[in-house]
C-alpha positions in Angstrom: -156.1 126.1 -22.4 -154.2 122.8 -22.4 -152.3 121.3 -19.4 -149.0 122.6 -20.6 -150.4 126.1 -20.4 -151.9 125.6 -17.0 -148.7 124.3 -15.7 -146.8 127.3 -17.2 -149.3 129.8 -15.6 -148.8 128.0 -12.2 -145.0 128.2 -12.5 -145.4 131.9 -13.2 -147.6 132.4 -10.1 -145.1 130.4 -7.9 -142.2 132.6 -9.2 -144.2 135.7 -8.3 -144.8 134.5 -4.7 -141.3 133.7 -4.5 -140.0 137.0 -5.4 -142.5 138.6 -3.1 -140.9 136.5 -0.4 -137.5 137.6 -1.4 -138.6 141.4 -1.5 -139.9 141.2 2.0 -136.4 139.6 3.3 -133.9 141.4 1.2 -132.0 144.2 2.7 -130.6 146.7 0.2 -131.1 147.9 -3.4 -128.3 145.5 -4.8 -129.9 142.5 -3.4 -133.3 143.3 -4.4 -132.2 143.8 -8.2 -130.2 140.7 -8.2 -132.9 138.8 -7.0 -135.2 140.2 -9.5 -132.9 139.6 -12.7 -132.0 136.0 -11.6 -135.8 135.1 -11.1 -137.2 136.4 -14.3 -134.3 134.9 -16.4 -134.8 131.5 -14.7 -138.8 131.5 -14.8 -138.9 132.6 -18.4 -136.0 130.6 -19.7 -134.1 133.4 -21.3 -130.3 134.0 -21.5 -130.3 137.7 -20.6 -132.1 139.8 -18.0 -131.6 143.3 -16.7 -132.7 146.2 -14.6 -131.9 149.6 -16.1 -132.1 152.6 -13.7 -133.2 155.8 -15.1 -130.4 158.4 -14.5 -131.1 161.9 -12.9 -132.8 164.7 -15.0 -134.1 162.0 -17.6 -130.8 161.1 -19.0 -129.6 157.4 -20.2 -130.5 154.4 -18.4 -127.6 152.5 -16.4 -127.3 148.8 -16.3 -127.4 148.0 -12.2 -128.1 144.5 -12.5 -128.2 141.5 -14.9 -127.8 138.0 -16.1 -125.9 136.9 -19.0 -124.2 140.2 -20.0 -120.3 140.4 -20.6 -118.0 140.9 -17.4 -117.5 144.5 -16.5 -120.8 145.8 -18.0 -122.9 145.7 -15.0 -122.7 149.1 -13.1 -121.1 150.9 -16.1 -123.2 150.1 -19.4 -125.8 152.8 -20.4 -128.5 152.7 -23.1 -130.1 155.9 -24.6 -133.7 157.1 -23.7 -136.8 157.4 -25.7 -137.1 155.8 -29.1 -133.3 154.9 -29.2 -133.9 151.9 -27.2 -136.3 149.3 -26.3 -136.2 150.4 -22.7 -136.5 154.2 -23.7 -139.5 153.3 -25.7 -141.0 151.1 -22.7 -140.6 154.5 -20.5 -142.4 156.4 -23.2 -145.2 154.0 -23.5 -145.4 153.5 -19.9 -146.3 149.8 -20.4 -145.0 146.4 -21.2 -143.3 146.1 -24.4 -142.8 142.8 -26.4 -140.3 142.3 -29.1 -140.6 138.7 -30.9 -138.0 139.5 -33.5 -135.9 142.6 -33.7 -135.5 142.3 -37.4 -139.1 143.3 -38.0 -139.1 146.1 -35.4 -139.7 149.4 -36.4 -140.9 151.3 -33.2 -137.4 151.9 -31.7 -133.6 151.5 -32.6 -131.7 148.6 -31.1 -128.9 149.9 -28.8 -125.4 148.9 -28.8 -125.7 146.8 -25.6 -128.4 144.4 -27.2 -126.7 144.5 -30.7 -123.2 143.4 -29.1 -124.9 140.3 -27.6 -127.0 139.4 -30.5 -130.3 139.9 -29.0 -133.3 139.4 -31.2 -136.3 139.0 -28.9 -137.5 140.2 -25.5 -139.9 142.1 -23.3 -139.4 144.9 -21.0 -141.6 146.6 -18.3 -141.5 149.7 -16.2 -140.1 149.8 -12.7 -142.5 152.0 -11.0 -140.7 155.0 -8.6 -141.9 158.0 -6.9 -142.1 161.1 -8.7 -141.0 159.3 -11.8 -140.2 155.5 -12.7 -137.1 153.9 -11.3 -136.3 152.3 -14.5 -136.8 149.2 -16.6 -136.9 145.4 -16.0 -136.2 143.4 -19.0 -135.4 139.9 -20.6 -134.0 139.1 -23.8 -133.0 136.2 -25.9 -130.6 135.7 -29.1 -133.3 133.7 -31.0 -137.0 134.7 -32.3 -139.6 134.0 -29.7 -143.3 134.4 -29.0 -144.2 135.6 -25.5 -147.4 134.8 -23.9 -149.9 137.4 -22.3 -149.1 135.4 -19.1 -145.4 135.9 -19.4 -145.8 139.7 -20.3 -148.1 139.9 -17.1 -145.6 138.1 -15.0 -142.9 140.4 -15.9 -145.0 143.6 -15.2 -145.9 142.1 -11.9 -142.2 141.6 -10.9 -141.4 145.2 -11.9 -144.2 146.5 -9.7 -143.2 144.5 -6.8 -139.5 145.4 -7.2 -140.4 149.1 -7.6 -142.2 149.0 -4.2 -139.5 147.1 -2.7 -136.9 149.4 -3.8 -138.9 152.6 -2.6 -139.3 150.6 0.7 -135.6 150.0 0.8 -134.8 153.7 0.1 -137.1 154.7 3.0 -135.5 152.2 5.6 -132.4 153.4 4.6 -133.4 157.0 5.3 -134.9 156.0 8.6 -131.6 153.8 9.5 -129.3 156.8 8.7 -131.7 159.1 10.7 -131.8 157.0 13.8 -127.8 156.4 13.7 -127.3 160.1 13.3 -129.6 160.8 16.4 -127.6 158.2 18.4 -124.3 159.8 17.6 -125.7 163.1 18.7 -127.1 161.7 22.0 -123.8 160.0 23.1 -121.3 162.6 21.9 -119.2 164.3 24.6 -119.6 167.9 23.1 -120.8 169.8 20.0 -117.6 169.3 17.9 -117.3 165.7 18.5 -121.0 165.2 17.8 -121.0 166.9 14.4 -117.9 165.0 13.3 -119.6 161.8 14.1 -122.5 162.8 12.2 -120.4 163.8 9.1 -118.5 160.6 9.0 -121.7 158.5 9.2 -123.2 160.4 6.5 -120.1 160.1 4.3 -119.9 156.2 5.1 -123.5 155.6 4.0 -123.6 157.8 1.0 -119.8 157.0 -0.2 -119.1 160.7 -0.5 -115.6 161.7 0.6 -115.9 165.1 2.5 -118.3 166.7 4.5 -118.6 169.8 6.4 -121.1 171.9 8.8 -121.7 175.6 8.6 -123.2 177.2 11.6 -124.4 180.7 12.4 -121.8 183.0 13.5 -122.2 184.9 16.8 -123.1 188.1 14.9 -126.1 186.1 13.5 -125.3 187.4 9.8 -123.1 184.9 8.5 -122.1 181.2 8.5 -118.9 180.2 9.8 -117.2 176.5 9.4 -117.9 174.6 12.6 -116.7 170.8 11.6 -115.0 169.4 8.7 -114.4 165.6 8.1 -112.9 163.9 5.4 -111.9 160.1 4.2 -108.2 159.8 3.1 -108.4 161.8 0.0 -105.7 163.9 -1.5 -105.2 167.3 -0.3 -108.1 166.8 2.3 -106.4 168.9 4.9 -105.5 171.6 2.3 -109.1 172.1 1.3 -110.1 172.3 4.9 -107.3 174.8 5.4 -108.7 176.9 2.3 -112.1 176.9 4.2 -111.0 178.0 7.5 -111.6 181.8 8.4 -114.3 182.0 5.5 -117.9 183.4 6.2 -120.8 183.5 4.2 -123.6 185.8 4.4 -127.2 184.7 3.4 -127.3 184.1 -0.3 -123.5 184.0 -0.9 -121.8 180.8 -2.4 -123.3 177.3 -1.8 -123.7 177.5 2.1 -125.1 181.1 2.0 -127.7 180.1 -0.8 -128.9 176.9 1.0 -129.1 179.1 4.3 -131.4 181.6 2.6 -133.7 179.1 0.6 -133.8 176.5 3.4 -133.8 173.9 0.3 -131.1 171.4 -0.8 -128.7 172.5 -3.8 -126.8 170.3 -6.2 -123.7 171.6 -7.9 -122.6 168.9 -10.7 -118.9 170.0 -10.5 -117.8 172.7 -7.9 -114.3 172.8 -9.5 -115.7 174.3 -12.6 -118.8 176.2 -11.0 -118.6 179.9 -11.7 -119.0 181.8 -8.2 -117.8 178.9 -6.0 -115.2 180.6 -4.0 -113.2 177.3 -3.1 -113.3 176.0 -6.9 -109.5 176.0 -7.0 -109.0 174.2 -3.8 -111.7 171.7 -4.8 -109.9 170.9 -8.0 -106.7 170.5 -6.1 -108.3 168.1 -3.6 -110.2 166.0 -6.5 -113.7 167.2 -5.2 -116.3 167.4 -8.0 -120.1 167.2 -7.0 -121.2 169.2 -4.3 -124.7 169.1 -2.2 -125.7 171.7 0.2 -128.3 170.3 2.8 -130.2 172.7 5.3 -130.2 171.5 9.0 -133.6 172.9 10.3 -134.9 173.0 13.8 -138.1 174.6 14.8 -138.8 175.6 11.2 -135.7 177.6 11.0 -132.4 177.0 9.1 -129.9 176.8 11.9 -126.9 175.4 9.9 -125.8 173.9 6.5 -124.2 170.8 5.7 -122.0 170.6 2.6 -120.9 167.3 1.1 -118.5 166.5 -1.8 -117.6 163.5 -3.8 -114.7 162.8 -6.1 -116.7 162.4 -9.4 -118.9 164.7 -11.3 -122.5 163.9 -10.9 -125.9 165.1 -12.1 -128.4 166.0 -9.3 -129.7 162.5 -7.7 -133.3 162.6 -6.9 -132.9 159.6 -4.6 -130.0 160.9 -2.6 -131.1 164.2 -1.9 -134.0 163.2 0.0 -131.9 160.4 1.8 -129.4 163.0 3.3 -132.0 165.8 3.7 -133.8 163.4 6.0 -131.0 162.4 7.8 -129.7 165.9 8.6 -133.1 166.6 9.9 -132.2 165.1 13.0 -129.3 167.2 13.5 -131.2 170.4 14.3 -131.7 169.7 18.0 -127.8 169.5 18.5 -128.0 173.2 17.4 -130.8 174.3 19.8 -130.3 171.8 22.8 -133.6 170.6 22.7 -135.2 169.0 25.9 -134.1 165.5 26.8 -137.7 164.5 26.7 -138.1 165.5 23.3 -134.8 163.6 22.4 -136.1 160.6 24.1 -139.3 160.4 22.0 -137.5 160.7 18.8 -134.8 158.3 19.8 -136.9 155.8 21.4 -137.2 153.5 18.3 -133.6 153.8 17.3 -132.3 153.0 20.8 -134.3 149.7 20.8 -132.2 148.6 17.7 -128.8 149.4 19.0 -126.4 146.8 20.1 -125.3 148.5 23.4 -127.5 148.7 26.6 -129.0 152.2 27.2 -130.2 153.2 30.6 -131.7 156.9 31.2 -132.5 157.9 34.6 -133.8 161.1 36.3 -131.6 163.4 38.1 -132.4 161.5 41.5 -130.9 158.1 39.8 -134.6 156.6 39.2 -134.5 154.6 36.1 -137.1 155.9 33.4 -135.9 154.2 30.3 -134.1 150.9 29.3 -133.8 149.7 25.8 -134.2 146.0 24.7 -130.3 145.4 24.6 -130.3 146.2 28.4 -133.0 143.7 28.9 -131.0 141.0 27.0 -127.9 141.5 28.6 -129.1 141.7 32.2 -132.3 139.4 32.0 -134.4 142.1 33.6 -137.2 143.4 31.8 -138.0 147.2 31.5 -141.2 146.5 34.0 -138.5 145.1 36.4 -136.5 148.1 36.6 -138.4 151.2 35.8 -139.0 153.3 38.8 -136.0 151.7 40.5 -132.3 152.7 40.6 -129.2 151.0 39.1 -128.5 149.6 42.4 -130.4 146.7 41.4 -127.4 145.6 39.2 -124.8 145.8 42.0 -122.5 142.9 42.1 -120.6 143.1 45.3 -117.4 143.4 43.3 -117.0 147.1 44.0 -117.0 148.9 47.3 -119.1 152.0 48.4 -116.3 154.3 47.4 -116.3 153.0 43.9 -120.0 154.2 43.6 -119.5 157.2 45.4 -116.6 158.3 42.9 -118.8 157.7 40.1 -122.0 159.4 41.4 -119.7 162.3 42.3 -118.3 162.8 38.8 -121.7 162.7 37.0 -123.5 165.1 39.4 -120.7 167.3 38.9 -121.5 167.5 35.3 -118.7 165.2 34.0 -118.8 162.0 32.0 -117.9 158.9 33.8 -116.3 156.1 31.7 -115.0 153.0 33.2 -115.6 149.2 33.5 -117.9 147.5 36.0 -119.1 144.2 37.1 -123.0 144.0 37.1 -125.2 141.2 38.4 -128.1 139.9 36.2 -131.6 138.9 37.5 -130.5 135.3 37.6 -127.5 136.0 39.7 -124.7 135.6 37.3 -122.3 138.3 36.7 -121.3 140.2 33.7 -118.6 142.7 32.8 -119.6 146.0 31.0 -117.8 149.0 29.8 -119.9 152.3 31.0 -120.2 155.7 29.4 -122.5 157.8 32.0 -123.2 161.5 30.8 -125.5 164.0 32.3 -128.2 165.6 30.3 -128.8 169.3 30.8 -131.9 171.5 29.9 -131.6 174.9 28.2 -130.8 176.5 31.4 -127.8 174.2 32.0 -129.5 172.2 34.9 -128.9 168.4 34.9 -132.3 166.8 34.2 -131.3 163.2 33.7 -128.3 160.9 33.2 -127.8 158.5 30.1 -125.7 155.5 30.6 -124.7 153.5 27.4 -123.1 150.0 28.4 -121.3 147.5 26.2 -120.7 144.0 27.4 -117.1 143.5 27.3 -117.2 139.9 28.6 -115.8 138.2 25.6 -113.1 140.8 25.1 -111.9 140.3 29.0 -111.9 136.7 28.2 -109.6 137.0 25.1 -107.3 139.5 27.0 -107.1 137.1 29.8 -106.0 134.5 27.4 -103.6 136.5 25.8 -102.1 137.2 29.1 -102.0 133.7 30.0 -100.3 132.8 26.7 -97.5 135.5 27.4 -97.0 134.2 30.8 -96.7 130.7 29.4 -94.1 132.1 26.8 -92.2 133.7 29.5 -92.2 130.8 31.8 -91.3 128.4 28.7 -88.2 130.8 28.0 -87.1 130.6 31.8 -87.6 126.7 32.0 -86.0 126.3 28.7 -82.7 127.9 29.9 -82.7 126.0 33.1 -83.1 122.8 31.3 -80.2 123.7 28.9 -77.9 124.3 31.8 -79.1 121.2 33.7 -78.6 119.0 30.6 -74.9 119.8 30.7 -74.6 119.1 34.1 -76.6 115.8 33.9 -74.3 114.8 30.8 -71.3 114.9 33.0 -73.0 113.1 35.9 -74.2 110.2 33.6 -71.1 110.1 31.9 -69.0 110.1 35.1 -71.3 107.5 36.8 -71.0 105.1 33.9 -67.3 105.3 33.9 -67.1 105.0 37.5 -69.3 102.1 37.6 -66.9 100.4 35.6 -64.2 100.8 38.0 -65.8 99.5 41.2 -66.8 95.9 41.7 -70.2 94.8 40.4 -71.4 93.8 44.1 -71.1 95.9 47.3 -72.3 99.3 48.6 -70.0 101.5 46.2 -71.7 100.0 43.1 -75.1 100.6 44.5 -74.2 104.1 45.2 -73.1 104.7 41.8 -76.2 102.9 40.3 -78.4 105.0 42.3 -76.4 108.3 41.2 -77.0 107.2 37.6 -80.6 106.2 38.0 -81.3 109.6 39.8 -79.6 111.6 37.0 -81.7 109.5 34.3 -84.9 110.6 36.1 -83.7 114.3 36.3 -82.9 114.0 32.6 -86.6 112.9 31.9 -87.8 116.1 33.7 -85.5 118.4 31.6 -87.0 116.8 28.5 -90.4 117.5 29.6 -89.3 121.1 30.4 -87.8 121.3 27.0 -90.9 120.1 25.3 -93.1 122.7 27.4 -90.6 125.3 26.1 -90.7 124.3 22.8 -87.0 124.0 22.5 -86.5 120.4 21.9 -85.7 119.0 18.5 -88.5 117.2 16.5 -88.6 115.2 13.4 -91.9 116.3 11.6 -93.3 114.0 8.9 -96.8 113.8 7.1 -98.6 111.5 9.1 -102.3 110.4 9.6 -103.3 111.1 13.1 -105.8 108.0 13.0 -102.7 105.6 12.4 -100.9 107.2 15.3 -104.0 107.0 17.7 -105.0 103.5 16.3 -101.5 102.1 16.9 -101.6 103.2 20.5 -104.8 101.3 21.3 -103.1 98.4 23.2 -100.7 100.6 25.2 -103.5 102.9 26.1 -105.7 100.0 27.4 -102.7 99.0 29.6 -102.1 102.4 30.7 -105.6 103.3 31.9 -106.5 99.8 33.9 -109.3 97.8 33.7 -112.0 100.0 35.6 -111.9 102.6 32.6 -113.5 101.8 29.5 -111.8 103.1 26.3 -113.8 104.5 23.4 -112.2 105.6 20.0 -114.1 107.6 17.4 -111.6 108.0 14.6 -113.1 110.4 11.8 -113.4 109.1 8.4 -111.5 111.0 5.5 -109.1 112.4 8.2 -106.7 115.1 6.7 -103.1 114.9 7.2 -100.7 116.8 9.4 -97.2 117.4 9.4 -95.8 116.3 12.9 -93.3 114.3 14.9 -95.3 111.2 15.4 -93.5 110.3 18.5 -94.4 113.6 19.9 -98.2 113.0 18.9 -97.9 109.7 20.9 -96.6 111.8 23.8 -99.4 113.9 23.7 -102.2 111.2 23.5 -100.4 109.3 26.3 -100.1 112.3 28.5 -103.7 113.2 28.0 -104.7 109.7 28.8 -102.9 109.5 31.9 -104.3 112.8 33.1 -107.8 111.5 32.4 -107.0 108.3 34.2 -106.1 110.0 37.2 -109.1 112.1 37.1 -111.1 108.8 37.2 -109.9 107.1 40.3 -112.8 104.9 40.9 -113.2 104.1 37.3 -115.0 105.8 34.2 -114.9 106.4 30.5 -112.0 107.5 28.4 -113.0 108.7 24.8 -110.2 109.6 22.1 -111.6 111.2 18.9 -110.3 112.6 15.7 -112.2 114.8 13.0 -111.6 117.5 10.5 -112.2 120.9 11.8 -112.5 124.1 9.8 -111.6 127.0 12.0 -113.0 130.5 11.3 -111.9 133.9 11.7 -114.2 134.4 14.7 -112.4 131.2 16.4 -109.1 132.5 15.9 -109.9 136.0 17.0 -111.7 134.8 20.3 -108.6 132.4 21.1 -105.0 134.1 21.2 -102.6 131.7 19.5 -105.2 129.9 17.2 -105.3 130.4 13.6 -108.1 130.2 11.0 -108.2 127.5 8.4 -108.5 123.7 8.1 -107.1 121.8 11.0 -107.3 118.1 12.5 -108.9 117.6 15.9 -107.8 115.3 18.4 -110.1 115.3 21.3 -109.6 113.3 24.7 -112.5 113.2 27.2 -113.0 111.8 30.5 -116.0 111.4 32.9 -113.9 112.5 36.0 -114.6 115.2 38.6 -114.0 118.1 36.2 -112.1 121.5 36.8 -113.3 124.7 38.0 -112.0 128.0 36.2 -109.2 128.7 38.6 -107.6 125.3 37.7 -108.3 125.5 33.9 -106.3 128.7 34.1 -103.3 127.2 35.5 -103.5 123.5 34.1 -100.7 123.9 31.5 -98.2 125.7 34.0 -95.0 123.6 34.7 -95.3 121.9 38.2 -98.7 122.8 38.8 -100.9 119.9 39.9 -103.9 119.2 42.2 -102.7 115.6 42.9 -101.2 114.7 46.3 -97.5 115.3 47.0 -95.3 112.7 45.5 -98.2 111.7 43.0 -97.1 113.4 40.0 -94.5 116.2 38.7 -97.0 118.6 37.4 -95.2 118.4 33.8 -97.7 116.2 31.8 -100.1 118.6 30.7 -97.2 121.4 30.2 -95.5 119.0 27.8 -98.6 118.5 25.9 -99.1 122.4 25.6 -95.4 122.7 24.6 -95.6 120.0 21.9 -98.8 121.5 20.5 -97.5 124.8 20.3 -94.3 123.7 18.7 -96.3 122.0 16.0 -98.2 125.4 15.3 -101.3 123.9 16.9 -103.9 125.1 19.6 -105.2 123.4 22.6 -108.3 124.2 24.8 -110.3 122.6 27.5 -113.9 122.2 28.3 -114.7 121.3 31.9 -116.7 122.2 34.9 -116.8 120.8 38.4 -118.6 117.4 38.3 -119.0 117.1 34.2 -115.5 115.7 33.3 -113.1 117.3 31.0 -112.5 117.4 27.4 -108.9 118.6 25.9 -109.1 119.6 22.3 -106.0 119.9 20.2 -106.0 121.4 16.7 -103.2 120.7 14.3 -102.8 122.5 11.2 -103.8 120.5 7.7 -101.0 119.8 5.4 -101.6 119.0 1.6 -98.5 117.0 1.4 -98.7 113.3 0.7 -98.5 110.7 3.8 -95.2 109.3 4.7 -95.3 105.7 6.2 -94.6 105.5 10.0 -91.3 104.0 10.6 -90.9 101.2 13.3 -88.7 101.9 16.2 -85.1 101.2 15.3 -84.4 99.9 18.8 -80.9 99.9 20.6 -77.8 99.7 18.6 -74.8 98.3 19.1 -72.2 100.4 21.3 -69.3 99.2 19.1 -66.3 101.3 18.9 -64.0 102.2 16.0 -60.7 103.6 14.8 -61.9 106.8 12.9 -60.8 110.3 13.8 -63.5 112.4 15.5 -63.3 116.2 15.7 -65.2 117.1 19.0 -66.4 120.8 19.5 -68.0 121.6 22.8 -67.7 125.0 24.7 -68.6 123.2 28.0 -65.2 121.8 29.2 -66.8 119.2 31.4 -69.0 117.8 28.9 -66.1 117.9 26.2 -63.8 116.0 28.8 -66.4 113.3 29.3 -67.1 112.8 25.7 -63.4 112.8 24.8 -62.9 110.0 27.3 -66.0 108.1 26.3 -64.8 108.0 22.6 -61.3 107.4 23.3 -62.1 104.2 25.4 -64.1 103.0 22.2 -61.0 103.3 20.2 -61.6 106.5 18.3 -59.0 109.3 17.8 -60.5 112.4 19.4 -59.3 115.9 18.1 -60.9 118.5 20.3 -61.7 122.2 20.4 -63.7 124.5 22.8 -64.7 127.0 20.4 -65.8 127.0 16.7 -62.7 129.2 15.7 -60.6 126.8 17.3 -62.0 124.0 15.6 -61.4 125.5 12.1 -57.5 125.6 13.1 -57.6 122.1 14.4 -59.1 120.8 11.3 -56.7 122.9 9.0 -53.7 121.7 11.0 -54.6 118.1 10.8 -52.9 116.3 8.0 -54.9 113.1 8.1 -58.7 112.2 7.5 -61.2 113.4 9.8 -64.3 111.2 9.5 -66.7 112.9 12.0 -67.5 116.2 13.3 -69.2 116.0 16.6 -70.3 119.6 17.7 -72.7 121.3 20.1 -75.4 123.2 18.5 -75.7 126.3 20.3 -72.2 128.0 21.0 -70.6 131.4 20.9 -69.1 133.1 17.6 -71.2 130.5 15.4 -73.6 127.9 15.9 -72.9 124.2 15.3 -74.8 124.1 12.0 -72.7 127.1 10.6 -69.4 125.4 11.6 -70.5 122.4 10.0 -71.5 124.1 6.9 -68.0 125.5 6.8 -66.0 122.6 7.7 -67.7 120.2 5.0 -66.8 122.6 2.2 -63.2 122.2 3.4 -63.5 118.3 4.0 -66.2 116.9 1.5 -67.5 113.7 2.8 -67.1 114.8 6.5 -70.1 113.2 8.6 -71.6 115.5 11.2 -73.3 114.6 14.4 -74.8 117.6 16.5 -75.3 117.4 20.1 -77.6 119.8 22.2 -79.3 120.2 25.1 -81.9 122.3 23.2 -82.0 123.4 19.7 -84.3 126.5 19.6 -84.2 127.3 15.8 -80.6 126.4 15.1 -81.5 123.1 13.3 -84.7 124.3 11.8 -87.9 126.3 12.3 -89.5 125.5 15.6 -86.6 122.8 16.3 -87.7 120.6 13.3 -84.9 118.6 12.1 -84.1 118.6 8.2 -84.1 115.0 6.7 -80.9 113.1 7.3 -79.6 115.6 10.1 -78.2 113.5 13.1 -78.8 114.9 16.7 -77.9 113.3 19.8 -79.9 115.1 22.8 -78.2 115.9 26.1 -78.0 114.6 28.5 -76.6 111.4 26.9 -75.0 108.1 28.4 -71.9 106.5 27.2 -73.8 103.9 25.6 -76.2 106.6 23.7 -73.0 108.4 22.6 -71.3 105.3 21.3 -74.5 103.9 19.3 -75.1 107.3 17.8 -71.6 108.0 16.6 -71.3 104.4 15.2 -74.7 104.8 13.4 -73.7 108.1 11.7 -70.3 106.7 10.8 -71.9 103.7 9.1 -74.3 105.7 6.9 -74.3 105.1 3.3 -73.4 108.4 1.2 -77.0 108.4 0.1 -78.3 108.8 3.6 -75.8 111.8 4.4 -77.2 115.4 3.6 -75.2 117.0 0.6 -73.6 113.7 -0.3 -74.5 111.5 -3.4 
């Protein structure tokens, strides 16, 4: 044997070991078969591989898994048995069959599956089963090839291992189903609900669509229907109705025959079966194959389960043992076996369930806990056996709570509710309890069983949802208040400016007027923050690189935080783009930096980070308001004193602050919250006392190309003009001050208090109208609706919107369309003059709808 042969043999051995590892780790038949076909095709360097399962009653072989076959064949294509195919011949010989060139092959025929793919050579080996082979494992190639003895040996070994692994998977599936049914029974409120749970679980595992359980009638001579269950199948309820009232004596129909024989029975198509009483109802419901399974307890058949599926099917020697073994665990429900027997039978299953299970004696002494209880409570079984559940008391419930609970279960009723428990380490956790009494054959309570589900995550999500709803409600309230105040402030600012022009520049009157104006400007700043929180301010989103925004703020941030705080910036490479208002993003960064600075009065470190973040469904599910998908993350961290849970819960609320009176408005973080939400983002806090704080902002990624950041245009000249302006404002005081300012600037002003009035003014004015200056939110119709109507009648009419808040009037979430001009209330006379002049001086190409 040369070095190449030795190397090849070593590769085959390595592949065998690899499959052995896969066979031990894989869960489920499909995964095992997929691993097998992939490995043999790769190892033997062939284009095709397959697993063929021998169908019931020695029929055809079904292609269950494969590599290289045309799409749609796996799970559907079949090959004939015996000498009509290589696979059939392999089962006849019960040995590995090697074909080097089918053109010289005379032992068997070439099936259509191989002919259609141009197969020339290949090998096949028997996959062993229990009473009969499972099927065949094969590899094929479209060219002549000689296979070595080592390769044949390798294929046979993989087939043997696959057969053993499939048998083990079937056995594990039987055990899983049996334990699952036993768990359903032990936790059921009563017999009917327990039976329904059993049927649903069996149908879920098998894929069958209808199940029913027949129990012995009170006369002991016939079976009657106890519990039917079905998936959403046509006429399912009609089939159930056709079964109501029927009884079957021993030996009659499918249920009666199974009752009499004590053995499973299979009908390939009940809709065509002679003597099947409900054949017509089954045909109408679309039921085909039927299976009857005895329910045995104490060696006696005490009931029969009947299952139906929607396709005709031959007897399945694998499925019958699976379901038969599963229903073996249903017998105790009919005979009310003692709880101790159920404990023995269910012990292993209970160790595997996700919920904590505690069983106590009638006096409350703990006799059993499962591993889930140990995991969630941090108590071991040895810690609590022989003690009472009082060891878990948290102090969060008074004595009356526990007295009501104990009174309920000792009276034989089921108690359900939520409770706070204490772990061994002293920490608290929230659970949803179901505690039920367990009775013996005489009806006496012998034990109690408690099943507990940790609901801490659910409660946290609910709390976040309530907080989000509260923030929305507060946002609506503050937005409405800010809107009203903006109208008032517009008048105060305008009147104070006009008044300032009428009094001498020196002296007390001018100082008073100046103070009024400055105070109004401060109030305007507060309303802008309230509108930001309420997500009602207008924004101008564009596609930006967050790194450019943050990088451009570095010098400003250093001046803002002071010399005793170090600034670190970690800007992620290859950062995705976002669509956002860059000025609003700057506001977010600045407000978070100010918050961090104030949290470090004695110095510290401020860190600003950006990174790409792929948020999964679990992240979004646990955080109401978050969405799954690609995002860009902005993280701002400080080394300050941190926050406890109570502060974290309120930190985004308007006017909430932990600072001393006069040290802050309490609107900085609420502004951040509103801006993030208005951009469809999500913000969360990580903080604990003494551990600083990190604010993480997630903004959705956009695929659009970046747009360059535009420099601030700065102040514009307040020059007036002689053009004609149509002023539309439903607030009389605001309309009057705007009229006076514009008239003083030389403009001719036509005014209207309502949109309908504006339509009439425009129609009655014979001369040109150069600008429509209109409020956004008005009765009858909105400003944009009015502008759309008037620009049709007067093409070339420029439009300037004025608003205290926009809601969605100018675009979704307040986003301004390109070219739309907006002047935010409250405005000063200078701002109004500059904005009017800017819009009037625009080139036609800069005006929406004009060339």
